[in-house]
RODRENGU-940546 format. One record per residue: residue in three letters; residue number from 1; x, y, z of N, C-alpha, C in turn. Coordinates in nm, 3 decimals. Layout:
  rest   nr   n.east  n.north     n.up  ca.east  ca.north    ca.up   c.east  c.north     c.up
   ALA  NUM        X        Y        Z        X         Y        Z        X        Y        Z
...
***
This chain:
  rest   nr   n.east  n.north     n.up  ca.east  ca.north    ca.up   c.east  c.north     c.up
   UNK    1    0.087   -0.118   -0.002    0.001     0.002    0.001    0.088    0.122    0.000
   UNK    2    0.097    0.195   -0.103    0.189     0.307   -0.123    0.125    0.432   -0.083
   UNK    3    0.199    0.524   -0.031    0.148     0.656    0.014    0.141    0.741   -0.114
   UNK    4    0.048    0.834   -0.112    0.035     0.934   -0.225    0.170    1.014   -0.241
   UNK    5    0.224    1.027   -0.366    0.337     1.094   -0.388    0.324    1.238   -0.433
   UNK    6    0.202    1.285   -0.444    0.181     1.410   -0.497    0.231    1.529   -0.396
   UNK    7    0.255    1.643   -0.452    0.292     1.750   -0.353    0.174    1.797   -0.274
   UNK    8    0.199    1.820   -0.146    0.098     1.861   -0.057    0.079    2.011   -0.066
   UNK    9   -0.065    2.043   -0.061   -0.101     2.184   -0.052   -0.119    2.214    0.093
   UNK   10   -0.043    2.315    0.137   -0.046     2.354    0.285   -0.143    2.470    0.302
   UNK   11   -0.192    2.534    0.201   -0.275     2.646    0.215   -0.417    2.607    0.266
   UNK   12   -0.474    2.497    0.223   -0.603     2.449    0.264   -0.580    2.345    0.372
   UNK   13   -0.602    2.389    0.496   -0.573     2.296    0.611   -0.659    2.177    0.607
   UNK   14   -0.775    2.181    0.563   -0.881     2.065    0.558   -0.821    1.962    0.449
   UNK   15   -0.771    2.024    0.347   -0.717     1.935    0.243   -0.593    1.857    0.279
   UNK   16   -0.504    1.939    0.362   -0.382     1.883    0.419   -0.420    1.765    0.518
   UNK   17   -0.515    1.802    0.603   -0.562     1.686    0.699   -0.611    1.564    0.627
   UNK   18   -0.674    1.580    0.514   -0.741     1.460    0.443   -0.625    1.391    0.376
   UNK   19   -0.517    1.459    0.335   -0.404     1.386    0.271   -0.332    1.306    0.381
   UNK   20   -0.317    1.365    0.498   -0.258     1.291    0.611   -0.338    1.162    0.652
   UNK   21   -0.468    1.187    0.642   -0.564     1.075    0.681   -0.531    0.954    0.580
   UNK   22   -0.533    0.996    0.454   -0.511     0.894    0.346   -0.376    0.830    0.360
   UNK   23   -0.271    0.900    0.398   -0.139     0.854    0.413   -0.131    0.759    0.533
   UNK   24   -0.217    0.768    0.620   -0.214     0.688    0.741   -0.291    0.555    0.730
   UNK   25   -0.346    0.527    0.613   -0.418     0.405    0.587   -0.348    0.280    0.628
   UNK   26   -0.214    0.269    0.587   -0.137     0.156    0.623   -0.123    0.134    0.776
   UNK   27   -0.106    0.242    0.841   -0.105     0.244    0.988   -0.223    0.195    1.051
   UNK   28   -0.334    0.255    0.997   -0.474     0.224    1.049   -0.510    0.076    1.027
   UNK   29   -0.452    0.012    0.927   -0.493    -0.117    0.882   -0.377   -0.218    0.907
   UNK   30   -0.285   -0.181    1.009   -0.170    -0.267    1.036   -0.205   -0.408    1.073
   UNK   31   -0.312   -0.433    1.145   -0.359    -0.570    1.183   -0.390   -0.653    1.060
   UNK   32   -0.460   -0.581    0.969   -0.505    -0.650    0.838   -0.382   -0.678    0.764
   UNK   33   -0.283   -0.573    0.747   -0.163    -0.591    0.673   -0.078   -0.709    0.723
   UNK   34   -0.071   -0.713    0.857    0.006    -0.829    0.923   -0.062   -0.964    0.889
   UNK   35   -0.199   -0.977    0.905   -0.258    -1.093    0.880   -0.248   -1.139    0.731
   UNK   36   -0.242   -1.044    0.645   -0.221    -1.089    0.500   -0.076   -1.109    0.467
   UNK   37    0.010   -1.073    0.541    0.160    -1.070    0.511    0.209   -1.204    0.576
   UNK   38    0.172   -1.240    0.697    0.227    -1.355    0.771    0.147   -1.477    0.720
   UNK   39    0.204   -1.587    0.657    0.124    -1.696    0.610    0.061   -1.787    0.719
   UNK   40   -0.054   -1.843    0.697   -0.108    -1.943    0.778   -0.032   -2.077    0.763
   UNK   41   -0.060   -2.163    0.860    0.011    -2.290    0.854   -0.004   -2.366    0.709
   UNK   42   -0.115   -2.351    0.641   -0.121    -2.414    0.509   -0.052   -2.354    0.405
   UNK   43   -0.015   -2.222    0.418    0.069    -2.154    0.315    0.217   -2.127    0.352
   UNK   44    0.256   -2.184    0.471    0.385    -2.155    0.524    0.497   -2.198    0.418
   UNK   45    0.478   -2.305    0.344    0.585    -2.344    0.253    0.576   -2.275    0.120
   UNK   46    0.474   -2.196    0.094    0.445    -2.143   -0.031    0.486   -1.994   -0.040
   UNK   47    0.491   -1.931    0.073    0.525    -1.784    0.087    0.640   -1.769    0.177
   UNK   48    0.730   -1.683    0.128    0.855    -1.647    0.208    0.809   -1.539    0.306
   UNK   49    0.786   -1.580    0.426    0.734    -1.490    0.535    0.838   -1.379    0.563
   UNK   50    0.980   -1.421    0.555    1.074    -1.314    0.588    1.073   -1.202    0.490
   UNK   51    1.061   -1.239    0.355    1.057    -1.140    0.254    0.933   -1.053    0.256
   UNK   52    0.812   -1.116    0.281    0.700    -1.028    0.294    0.688   -0.942    0.406
   UNK   53    0.749   -0.983    0.511    0.766    -0.896    0.629    0.861   -0.782    0.602
   UNK   54    0.961   -0.805    0.527    1.053    -0.701    0.484    0.984   -0.602    0.406
   UNK   55    0.908   -0.654    0.304    0.825    -0.557    0.219    0.726   -0.479    0.299
   UNK   56    0.662   -0.539    0.393    0.574    -0.457    0.483    0.646   -0.358    0.553
   UNK   57    0.756   -0.395    0.616    0.842    -0.295    0.692    0.882   -0.174    0.601
   UNK   58    0.921   -0.212    0.483    0.963    -0.105    0.383    0.844   -0.011    0.350
   UNK   59    0.734   -0.066    0.330    0.609     0.008    0.300    0.579    0.109    0.412
   UNK   60    0.589    0.053    0.544    0.566     0.137    0.658    0.670    0.248    0.668
   UNK   61    0.793    0.203    0.657    0.891     0.309    0.655    0.880    0.413    0.546
   UNK   62    0.847    0.374    0.423    0.826     0.469    0.318    0.704    0.571    0.351
   UNK   63    0.602    0.511    0.403    0.483     0.588    0.439    0.519    0.696    0.549
   UNK   64    0.591    0.641    0.648    0.640     0.738    0.756    0.719    0.847    0.707
   UNK   65    0.807    0.815    0.623    0.913     0.914    0.566    0.838    1.010    0.486
   UNK   66    0.738    0.967    0.404    0.664     1.057    0.318    0.578    1.160    0.405
   UNK   67    0.509    1.105    0.502    0.437     1.186    0.593    0.525    1.288    0.659
   UNK   68    0.633    1.246    0.718    0.722     1.333    0.785    0.773    1.445    0.696
   UNK   69    0.804    1.411    0.568    0.854     1.510    0.476    0.749    1.620    0.452
   UNK   70    0.629    1.568    0.428    0.519     1.665    0.391    0.484    1.749    0.511
   UNK   71    0.476    1.685    0.628    0.452     1.776    0.750    0.559    1.879    0.777
   UNK   72    0.686    1.838    0.759    0.799     1.938    0.773    0.798    2.044    0.674
   UNK   73    0.765    2.002    0.539    0.750     2.099    0.439    0.637    2.207    0.463
   UNK   74    0.530    2.157    0.515    0.424     2.246    0.543    0.447    2.341    0.666
   UNK   75    0.515    2.279    0.759    0.553     2.365    0.877    0.653    2.479    0.825
   UNK   76    0.745    2.439    0.735    0.844     2.545    0.685    0.768    2.642    0.607
   UNK   77    0.677    2.604    0.516    0.598     2.695    0.427    0.524    2.793    0.519
   UNK   78    0.449    2.739    0.615    0.362     2.826    0.691    0.445    2.911    0.785
   UNK   79    0.560    2.867    0.842    0.641     2.949    0.928    0.701    3.070    0.849
   UNK   80    0.735    3.037    0.705    0.784     3.148    0.640    0.666    3.260    0.601
   UNK   81    0.546    3.209    0.595    0.433     3.308    0.578    0.422    3.382    0.703
   UNK   82    0.423    3.318    0.820    0.406     3.388    0.950    0.516    3.481    0.962
   UNK   83    0.635    3.450    0.929    0.750     3.556    0.936    0.723    3.674    0.851
   UNK   84    0.682    3.654    0.734    0.649     3.763    0.643    0.535    3.846    0.692
   UNK   85    0.426    3.780    0.750    0.318     3.861    0.796    0.362    3.936    0.919
   UNK   86    0.444    3.880    0.999    0.502     3.955    1.120    0.570    4.082    1.078
   UNK   87    0.660    4.069    0.973    0.730     4.180    0.928    0.633    4.286    0.878
   UNK   88    0.529    4.251    0.804    0.432     4.342    0.756    0.353    4.402    0.864
   UNK   89    0.320    4.329    0.974    0.257     4.372    1.082    0.335    4.485    1.159
   UNK   90    0.467    4.466    1.166    0.546     4.570    1.228    0.540    4.711    1.163
   UNK   91    0.525    4.703    1.027    0.511     4.819    0.948    0.373    4.880    0.949
   UNK   92    0.268    4.801    0.963    0.129     4.851    0.964    0.047    4.789    1.081
   UNK   93    0.080    4.838    1.193    0.027     4.779    1.323   -0.128    4.805    1.337
   UNK   94   -0.184    4.890    1.265   -0.326     4.925    1.273   -0.416    4.838    1.181
   UNK   95   -0.344    4.759    1.102   -0.418     4.677    1.007   -0.480    4.550    1.063
   UNK   96   -0.607    4.555    1.092   -0.685     4.448    1.164   -0.686    4.312    1.067
   UNK   97   -0.698    4.339    0.946   -0.704     4.215    0.853   -0.571    4.150    0.842
   UNK   98   -0.464    4.221    0.848   -0.332     4.163    0.859   -0.311    4.085    0.987
   UNK   99   -0.354    4.140    1.098   -0.342     4.076    1.226   -0.429    3.948    1.232
   UNK  100   -0.552    3.947    1.164   -0.629     3.831    1.157   -0.569    3.717    1.072
   UNK  101   -0.514    3.761    0.962   -0.440     3.665    0.881   -0.316    3.598    0.954
   UNK  102   -0.243    3.693    1.025   -0.120     3.642    1.106   -0.176    3.540    1.200
   UNK  103   -0.274    3.572    1.271   -0.329     3.468    1.372   -0.369    3.341    1.308
   UNK  104   -0.431    3.347    1.196   -0.470     3.230    1.125   -0.357    3.148    1.086
   UNK  105   -0.254    3.202    1.037   -0.129     3.129    1.001   -0.059    3.068    1.116
   UNK  106   -0.060    3.150    1.224    0.004     3.101    1.343   -0.066    2.970    1.404
   UNK  107   -0.197    2.973    1.393   -0.283     2.868    1.436   -0.253    2.734    1.357
   UNK  108   -0.226    2.758    1.223   -0.203     2.639    1.138   -0.062    2.572    1.170
   UNK  109    0.040    2.664    1.214    0.165     2.607    1.251    0.149    2.519    1.375
***
Protein backbone atom coordinates (compact mmCIF):
# COMPACT_ATOMS: atom_id res chain seq x y z
CA UNK A 1 0.00 0.00 0.00
CA UNK A 2 1.86 3.05 -1.20
CA UNK A 3 1.51 6.57 0.10
CA UNK A 4 0.37 9.33 -2.24
CA UNK A 5 3.38 10.92 -3.85
CA UNK A 6 1.86 14.20 -4.98
CA UNK A 7 2.92 17.54 -3.60
CA UNK A 8 0.94 18.58 -0.57
CA UNK A 9 -0.99 21.83 -0.54
CA UNK A 10 -0.46 23.54 2.80
CA UNK A 11 -2.79 26.45 2.10
CA UNK A 12 -6.02 24.52 2.63
CA UNK A 13 -5.75 22.97 6.10
CA UNK A 14 -8.72 20.64 5.58
CA UNK A 15 -7.16 19.32 2.38
CA UNK A 16 -3.85 18.80 4.21
CA UNK A 17 -5.61 16.87 6.99
CA UNK A 18 -7.34 14.68 4.41
CA UNK A 19 -4.01 13.93 2.73
CA UNK A 20 -2.54 12.89 6.08
CA UNK A 21 -5.58 10.71 6.77
CA UNK A 22 -5.13 8.93 3.45
CA UNK A 23 -1.41 8.51 4.10
CA UNK A 24 -2.17 6.88 7.47
CA UNK A 25 -4.19 4.08 5.88
CA UNK A 26 -1.37 1.54 6.19
CA UNK A 27 -0.96 2.38 9.89
CA UNK A 28 -4.69 2.21 10.54
CA UNK A 29 -4.89 -1.19 8.85
CA UNK A 30 -1.73 -2.68 10.37
CA UNK A 31 -3.52 -5.73 11.84
CA UNK A 32 -5.02 -6.50 8.44
CA UNK A 33 -1.65 -5.97 6.75
CA UNK A 34 0.05 -8.31 9.21
CA UNK A 35 -2.64 -10.95 8.79
CA UNK A 36 -2.25 -10.89 5.02
CA UNK A 37 1.55 -10.77 5.17
CA UNK A 38 2.26 -13.60 7.59
CA UNK A 39 1.25 -16.95 6.09
CA UNK A 40 -1.07 -19.38 7.80
CA UNK A 41 0.09 -22.95 8.49
CA UNK A 42 -1.28 -24.18 5.16
CA UNK A 43 0.69 -21.57 3.17
CA UNK A 44 3.89 -21.59 5.21
CA UNK A 45 5.86 -23.45 2.53
CA UNK A 46 4.52 -21.40 -0.38
CA UNK A 47 5.27 -17.89 0.89
CA UNK A 48 8.56 -16.45 2.10
CA UNK A 49 7.41 -14.84 5.36
CA UNK A 50 10.74 -13.10 5.88
CA UNK A 51 10.55 -11.40 2.50
CA UNK A 52 6.91 -10.37 2.87
CA UNK A 53 7.64 -8.95 6.32
CA UNK A 54 10.58 -6.99 4.89
CA UNK A 55 8.28 -5.61 2.19
CA UNK A 56 5.68 -4.61 4.79
CA UNK A 57 8.38 -2.95 6.88
CA UNK A 58 9.63 -1.07 3.82
CA UNK A 59 6.08 0.09 3.03
CA UNK A 60 5.65 1.36 6.59
CA UNK A 61 9.01 3.10 6.53
CA UNK A 62 8.25 4.74 3.17
CA UNK A 63 4.83 5.90 4.40
CA UNK A 64 6.30 7.38 7.58
CA UNK A 65 9.09 9.11 5.66
CA UNK A 66 6.61 10.61 3.18
CA UNK A 67 4.35 11.86 5.94
CA UNK A 68 7.24 13.35 7.87
CA UNK A 69 8.56 15.11 4.75
CA UNK A 70 5.16 16.59 3.91
CA UNK A 71 4.53 17.72 7.49
CA UNK A 72 7.96 19.36 7.79
CA UNK A 73 7.52 21.00 4.39
CA UNK A 74 4.17 22.50 5.41
CA UNK A 75 5.57 23.67 8.74
CA UNK A 76 8.42 25.40 6.90
CA UNK A 77 6.06 26.99 4.35
CA UNK A 78 3.62 28.21 6.97
CA UNK A 79 6.43 29.46 9.23
CA UNK A 80 7.78 31.47 6.32
CA UNK A 81 4.34 33.02 5.76
CA UNK A 82 4.11 33.84 9.49
CA UNK A 83 7.52 35.50 9.39
CA UNK A 84 6.50 37.61 6.39
CA UNK A 85 3.20 38.58 8.01
CA UNK A 86 5.00 39.56 11.23
CA UNK A 87 7.31 41.83 9.27
CA UNK A 88 4.32 43.40 7.52
CA UNK A 89 2.52 43.73 10.86
CA UNK A 90 5.44 45.71 12.32
CA UNK A 91 5.10 48.20 9.46
CA UNK A 92 1.29 48.47 9.63
CA UNK A 93 0.26 47.86 13.23
CA UNK A 94 -3.26 49.25 12.73
CA UNK A 95 -4.19 46.75 10.00
CA UNK A 96 -6.80 44.44 11.58
CA UNK A 97 -7.07 42.22 8.49
CA UNK A 98 -3.32 41.62 8.56
CA UNK A 99 -3.48 40.71 12.25
CA UNK A 100 -6.33 38.30 11.56
CA UNK A 101 -4.36 36.64 8.74
CA UNK A 102 -1.27 36.42 10.99
CA UNK A 103 -3.26 34.71 13.76
CA UNK A 104 -4.78 32.29 11.25
CA UNK A 105 -1.34 31.27 9.95
CA UNK A 106 0.06 30.98 13.48
CA UNK A 107 -2.79 28.63 14.36
CA UNK A 108 -1.97 26.44 11.35
CA UNK A 109 1.64 26.07 12.49
